[in-house]
TIMAR-243400 format. One record per residue (C-alpha): x, y, z. Coordinates in steps of 0.05 Angstrom, whole numbers, padded with zeros to 5 digits, always signed. Layout:
% residues N
XYZ ...
END
This chain:
% residues 542
+00966-00789-02154 +01004-00756-02100 +01061-00739-02146 +01011-00708-02195 +00984-00664-02141 +01054-00643-02120 +01071-00625-02192 +01007-00585-02199 +01021-00547-02134 +01092-00534-02154 +01070-00508-02221 +01018-00465-02188 +01069-00436-02141 +01116-00422-02198 +01061-00389-02238 +01040-00347-02178 +01113-00328-02165 +01121-00308-02237 +01057-00268-02233 +01081-00234-02169 +01149-00218-02200 +01114-00193-02262 +01069-00149-02221 +01127-00123-02180 +01165-00111-02244 +01105-00072-02269 +01103-00032-02205 +01178-00020-02209 +01171+00005-02280 +01122+00056-02254 +01172+00083-02202 +01235+00074-02242 +01232+00148-02259 +01238+00162-02186 +01304+00163-02149 +01327+00093-02130 +01329+00064-02061 +01392+00082-02024 +01397+00151-02055 +01412+00208-02007 +01423+00280-02025 +01456+00325-01974 +01446+00271-01921 +01371+00269-01936 +01342+00201-01957 +01306+00214-02023 +01302+00142-02047 +01235+00128-02082 +01220+00203-02089 +01207+00241-02151 +01250+00301-02167 +01197+00348-02141 +01188+00308-02077 +01263+00306-02066 +01268+00381-02076 +01212+00392-02025 +01246+00346-01975 +01312+00383-01982 +01278+00449-01973 +01239+00425-01912 +01303+00402-01878 +01351+00458-01896 +01306+00518-01893 +01277+00500-01826 +01299+00548-01770 +01365+00540-01734 +01352+00547-01660 +01401+00591-01622 +01406+00577-01547 +01426+00638-01506 +01428+00612-01434 +01354+00601-01419 +01329+00637-01480 +01317+00608-01550 +01316+00646-01615 +01299+00618-01684 +01345+00637-01740 +01315+00635-01810 +01369+00609-01857 +01344+00654-01913 +01359+00714-01869 +01433+00697-01872 +01432+00685-01947 +01432+00609-01942 +01417+00577-02009 +01423+00507-02039 +01437+00488-02111 +01380+00437-02111 +01378+00428-02186 +01451+00409-02192 +01447+00360-02133 +01385+00326-02163 +01418+00324-02232 +01475+00286-02200 +01427+00239-02165 +01390+00224-02230 +01454+00213-02267 +01474+00162-02215 +01406+00128-02222 +01412+00123-02297 +01474+00080-02291 +01438+00024-02252 +01414-00035-02297 +01340-00050-02297 +01346-00118-02263 +01394-00091-02210 +01346-00035-02195 +01288-00084-02194 +01325-00128-02144 +01338-00067-02099 +01265-00049-02105 +01243-00119-02084 +01292-00124-02026 +01282-00052-02004 +01357-00047-02000 +01409-00015-02044 +01468-00056-02067 +01507+00007-02082 +01481+00070-02046 +01487+00139-02077 +01507+00198-02033 +01505+00267-02064 +01541+00320-02024 +01507+00385-02004 +01520+00443-02049 +01502+00507-02011 +01528+00573-01987 +01511+00630-01940 +01531+00702-01924 +01578+00701-01865 +01572+00776-01853 +01496+00768-01850 +01503+00710-01801 +01550+00751-01757 +01500+00809-01759 +01444+00762-01737 +01484+00736-01679 +01503+00807-01659 +01430+00827-01662 +01411+00769-01616 +01468+00789-01569 +01444+00861-01568 +01376+00839-01542 +01396+00783-01495 +01465+00802-01469 +01470+00835-01402 +01540+00864-01396 +01570+00873-01328 +01564+00944-01302 +01609+00989-01261 +01583+01028-01202 +01543+01088-01224 +01519+01151-01189 +01446+01165-01194 +01442+01241-01193 +01382+01282-01172 +01344+01290-01108 +01370+01240-01057 +01428+01219-01101 +01455+01150-01088 +01503+01100-01117 +01483+01037-01154 +01534+00981-01145 +01563+00945-01204 +01527+00883-01229 +01554+00818-01257 +01533+00802-01328 +01544+00761-01390 +01559+00774-01464 +01558+00732-01527 +01624+00716-01559 +01600+00724-01630 +01664+00703-01663 +01669+00639-01622 +01595+00624-01636 +01601+00631-01712 +01630+00562-01727 +01574+00525-01690 +01521+00568-01724 +01552+00555-01792 +01555+00480-01779 +01482+00479-01759 +01462+00511-01826 +01492+00450-01861 +01456+00398-01818 +01389+00368-01842 +01363+00339-01777 +01327+00384-01727 +01369+00357-01669 +01432+00380-01704 +01405+00449-01720 +01411+00470-01647 +01467+00519-01628 +01491+00536-01559 +01519+00606-01565 +01585+00618-01530 +01568+00661-01470 +01621+00694-01427 +01604+00710-01356 +01630+00777-01331 +01646+00800-01262 +01622+00869-01241 +01667+00920-01274 +01716+00957-01231 +01706+01030-01217 +01754+01069-01262 +01767+01137-01292 +01730+01117-01356 +01667+01106-01314 +01676+01175-01283 +01687+01207-01351 +01624+01174-01379 +01584+01201-01321 +01611+01272-01330 +01596+01269-01404 +01525+01245-01387 +01515+01306-01343 +01537+01350-01402 +01491+01313-01450 +01432+01324-01404 +01447+01397-01392 +01421+01419-01460 +01455+01487-01455 +01504+01482-01513 +01562+01490-01464 +01633+01463-01471 +01671+01433-01412 +01745+01427-01396 +01761+01378-01340 +01825+01351-01310 +01826+01303-01252 +01889+01272-01222 +01893+01217-01170 +01949+01241-01125 +01962+01171-01100 +01966+01133-01166 +01978+01188-01217 +01918+01165-01258 +01888+01222-01298 +01822+01240-01330 +01824+01294-01384 +01767+01324-01423 +01789+01381-01469 +01843+01391-01417 +01898+01413-01464 +01856+01467-01499 +01874+01539-01486 +01826+01573-01438 +01821+01640-01403 +01865+01645-01341 +01811+01680-01299 +01826+01686-01224 +01846+01613-01224 +01913+01637-01251 +01924+01670-01183 +01948+01602-01159 +02011+01616-01199 +02017+01683-01164 +02016+01648-01096 +02072+01601-01118 +02115+01657-01145 +02104+01701-01085 +02128+01647-01037 +02186+01631-01083 +02214+01702-01081 +02205+01711-01006 +02265+01700-00962 +02222+01675-00906 +02150+01673-00882 +02108+01730-00910 +02103+01792-00867 +02036+01819-00844 +02028+01863-00906 +02042+01807-00956 +02000+01758-00915 +01942+01807-00921 +01951+01810-00997 +01953+01735-01002 +01889+01729-00961 +01852+01781-01001 +01874+01749-01066 +01856+01678-01045 +01793+01690-01005 +01763+01753-01035 +01794+01743-01105 +01818+01814-01103 +01850+01836-01169 +01880+01896-01132 +01915+01851-01082 +01937+01803-01137 +01971+01860-01174 +02006+01883-01111 +02033+01812-01104 +02061+01820-01175 +02101+01878-01146 +02130+01831-01094 +02148+01781-01150 +02181+01837-01191 +02218+01865-01131 +02193+01934-01150 +02128+01970-01163 +02122+01942-01233 +02061+01899-01244 +02080+01882-01316 +02149+01858-01297 +02118+01814-01244 +02072+01784-01296 +02131+01772-01343 +02172+01737-01288 +02113+01695-01268 +02103+01672-01340 +02177+01654-01346 +02173+01614-01282 +02112+01575-01305 +02147+01558-01370 +02208+01536-01331 +02164+01488-01294 +02139+01459-01360 +02072+01494-01358 +02083+01522-01428 +02010+01539-01441 +02004+01585-01381 +02019+01659-01382 +02000+01726-01353 +02015+01778-01406 +01975+01836-01377 +01961+01845-01303 +01889+01842-01278 +01845+01901-01297 +01903+01932-01335 +01915+01953-01407 +01965+01930-01458 +02027+01974-01465 +02074+01980-01524 +02136+01961-01484 +02109+01894-01459 +02079+01833-01495 +02003+01833-01497 +02000+01758-01507 +02043+01696-01517 +02041+01641-01570 +02034+01572-01540 +02022+01502-01566 +01951+01506-01539 +01932+01572-01571 +01965+01553-01636 +01911+01502-01650 +01869+01512-01713 +01806+01521-01672 +01804+01554-01603 +01739+01525-01578 +01742+01561-01511 +01755+01631-01541 +01810+01646-01490 +01828+01715-01464 +01891+01735-01503 +01920+01769-01441 +01915+01711-01391 +01913+01638-01410 +01925+01568-01385 +01896+01498-01394 +01860+01453-01345 +01919+01406-01349 +01970+01461-01334 +01932+01485-01273 +01920+01414-01249 +01994+01398-01257 +02013+01461-01218 +01966+01441-01161 +01997+01372-01160 +02066+01404-01156 +02043+01444-01095 +02015+01381-01063 +02077+01339-01074 +02122+01397-01053 +02084+01399-00986 +02103+01326-00978 +02176+01340-00991 +02181+01322-01065 +02160+01340-01135 +02180+01389-01190 +02176+01453-01150 +02231+01431-01102 +02271+01402-01159 +02268+01463-01204 +02275+01514-01148 +02319+01482-01094 +02328+01529-01036 +02275+01577-01063 +02214+01534-01046 +02204+01493-00983 +02152+01441-00963 +02126+01491-00912 +02117+01544-00966 +02073+01496-01006 +02034+01475-00944 +02022+01549-00930 +01994+01558-01000 +01948+01498-00990 +01925+01525-00923 +01914+01594-00954 +01868+01567-01008 +01829+01524-00958 +01806+01591-00928 +01771+01606-00993 +01697+01595-00979 +01673+01634-01040 +01660+01608-01109 +01632+01545-01081 +01636+01498-01140 +01681+01442-01119 +01665+01454-01045 +01590+01443-01055 +01603+01376-01088 +01637+01347-01027 +01616+01339-00954 +01625+01401-00910 +01677+01365-00868 +01723+01353-00927 +01779+01404-00938 +01784+01436-01007 +01843+01480-01024 +01819+01516-01086 +01815+01579-01127 +01753+01596-01168 +01745+01645-01225 +01698+01667-01279 +01684+01720-01331 +01622+01732-01375 +01626+01667-01413 +01674+01620-01375 +01665+01594-01304 +01713+01549-01267 +01745+01523-01204 +01810+01487-01189 +01833+01455-01126 +01861+01398-01084 +01809+01356-01048 +01832+01320-00985 +01780+01264-00982 +01776+01202-00938 +01783+01158-01000 +01845+01193-01026 +01871+01262-01044 +01861+01287-01115 +01866+01348-01159 +01805+01373-01195 +01801+01428-01248 +01735+01444-01281 +01711+01497-01330 +01648+01511-01369 +01647+01556-01429 +01589+01586-01469 +01616+01588-01540 +01594+01649-01580 +01551+01673-01522 +01546+01741-01489 +01535+01718-01418 +01537+01651-01382 +01486+01649-01326 +01510+01621-01260 +01442+01586-01253 +01463+01543-01312 +01536+01532-01299 +01542+01525-01224 +01496+01463-01216 +01534+01428-01271 +01603+01443-01242 +01579+01421-01174 +01553+01356-01202 +01622+01345-01234 +01652+01355-01165 +01602+01307-01132 +01614+01253-01183 +01689+01260-01174 +01685+01258-01098 +01642+01196-01101 +01690+01163-01149 +01745+01169-01097 +01697+01153-01039 +01653+01100-01069 +01639+01063-01005 +01615+01126-00969 +01589+01172-01024 +01564+01242-01015 +01491+01241-01035 +01461+01308-01016 +01430+01344-01076 +01479+01398-01096 +01424+01448-01110 +01394+01437-01041 +01464+01445-01012 +01474+01512-01046 +01406+01538-01023 +01418+01514-00952 +01486+01546-00946 +01463+01611-00979 +01406+01616-00929 +01453+01603-00871 +01502+01656-00895 +01448+01707-00905 +01423+01694-00835 +01494+01700-00807 +01506+01765-00845 +01440+01794-00820 +01457+01774-00749 +01525+01806-00754 +01496+01869-00783 +01445+01873-00728 +01498+01863-00675 +01541+01917-00706 +01481+01965-00708 +01466+01953-00635 +01539+01964-00616 +01542+02028-00656 +01475+02052-00630 +01448+02056-00701 +01392+02020-00738 +01438+01998-00794 +01511+01993-00810 +01537+02037-00866 +01582+02007-00918 +01631+02041-00964 +01613+02034-01037 +01669+02005-01080 +01684+01970-01144 +01665+01897-01156 +01716+01848-01182 +01706+01789-01229 +01685+01743-01172 +01634+01792-01143 +01684+01816-01090 +01690+01889-01071 +01759+01915-01090 +01795+01980-01094 +01824+02007-01159 +01882+01968-01189 +01950+01998-01172 +01985+02032-01229 +02056+02011-01248 +02111+02033-01294 +02112+01984-01353 
END
C-alpha cells in the first residue's frame, strides 16, 4: 500500500514537473523573439528585451547628459549638442544574429536558470564631433573661468588702482579626453567629468598691461584720433611702442635735437647770450630763439645750414627718421632740400600726415632722450659717437634746461607736482604732443606721446590734452604702482590754471603799484606755435 502511494506521488511529481517545464517552454517560446539573457549592447544589459526596448534603453543611457564639474559649479552637456550619435540598428542586428545561433533547448535552459552559458557583448558603435565638444568646453570656460588679473588703473574722479587678483582657467585641451570618455560610458556615475582647472597667480604688472590701458583710453575717447606713444624704462630697457615708428610732424619737440647740437658745437659752457636763447627755446618755445641757435650750430648766420648739419648729426646717431629741412617759420629755398626721404615717410600710408619740412617718430625722439639721459650718467651713444664733443655735464645741463619748461603741461599734469619732468612740448593745428624724461620714485623713464586728428582742420586742446594727460598718469602709475598718483588730471589742470592766473594778476597789480599806474602795458607781438609771444624769425642766407 505504501509503495503504491509512493509511486502515485512520484508520478504526480513527474507529471507536475513536466507540466511546469511545458509551461515554461511555452513562456520561453513567447519571449524567444526577444534578446537572450546575458546579452549586452554597448555595456547595457538588454537580455529579455525586444529590439524596441533595447533601443530605448541604449538611448536612455547614452543620450543622458554628461555632467561637467567646474570647481563648485556643475554644467550638463547634451551629447546631441556635440554630434554624438550611435548606430543602434547595426548593434541590435549584431545582437539578434548572435541570438539566432543559440539552440532552442540551450536558450530554454538559460531562460530557466536566469543565467547565460555564453554571454553576448556587442561593442558600442558611436561617434561625435570633437570640434563641437571643444567648442562646448570653451563656452563653459568663458562663463565660469575667472582669469587672474594684473593691477589696473581706474581712471576718473578720485582715480585709484585696483590690485591684481588670483584666478583660474579651464585647460580645455587637457579636459577633452575625460569628456570624450564620458560620452562613451552608459552609467550615470561614469558620465561625470572633472574639468582640468589651472589656478593662476595674480598677473605681474607689465608693459602689455600699460598698453592695454592706454588703448582703452583711446577707445573711450570717441574722437577719431590717432595716437603715437613710445615709453622706455631707463633701468631695464623695456619698451612700449604704439605707432611709434610712423612718421610724424617734428613740431617744437624737434627742438630737443637743437639743444643737443648746440651743446655739441660749443667749446665750453654757453655764454649769457646762448644761454638766453636756450632758455627761450625750451621754456617759451620760441621759434625765433630756436633759429638763432641754428646759427650757433652752423657757425655762421645761416639758419638753413644749421638745419642741414643738425639733420646729418641725427642720422649719424641712428635717428634716420628725424630731420629739419626748413627752419621754423621759414620758407623753402631752391638751394636747400625742402624735405628728406626716410624709411618712416616711405611707408605706403602716412597715417599722421607729417609736415614735409620737419619730421621725426616717437621712437626717434624717445631714443634721443634716452641718449641724453645715459650721457648724463657717463655712458651711451652720444658720448660714443661724439667723444670729446659731448660731456656728461652737457647732457645734464640739457636735462636741467628742459625741467624749467612749465608750459605745455601734458606729461607734467599726469605726475605729482614734486616729480621732475624734463620735457619739450609741441603742437600744430592737427597734432599735439609732448616728450620728456620723468624722474619718478619708482624709476626713471622716457615718455613720448602724440595725438593726431586725421583729415581734420583743427584739433581742439579740450579734446587732446585730457587724453595725453591720462596717458602720462597711467605711465607714472605703472612705474609707481605702490604709490600711484590719483588726482583727476582735469581737476589738476583747472587748479593750476587758476593758481597761475591768480599769480599773474598779483604780479600785474604789484607792477602797476610800483609804476604808479592802474595797469601794466605790454608790447604786442607775434604768437608762436605753442602760444608763446615771439619776435620775427631771423633771416639767413640759404
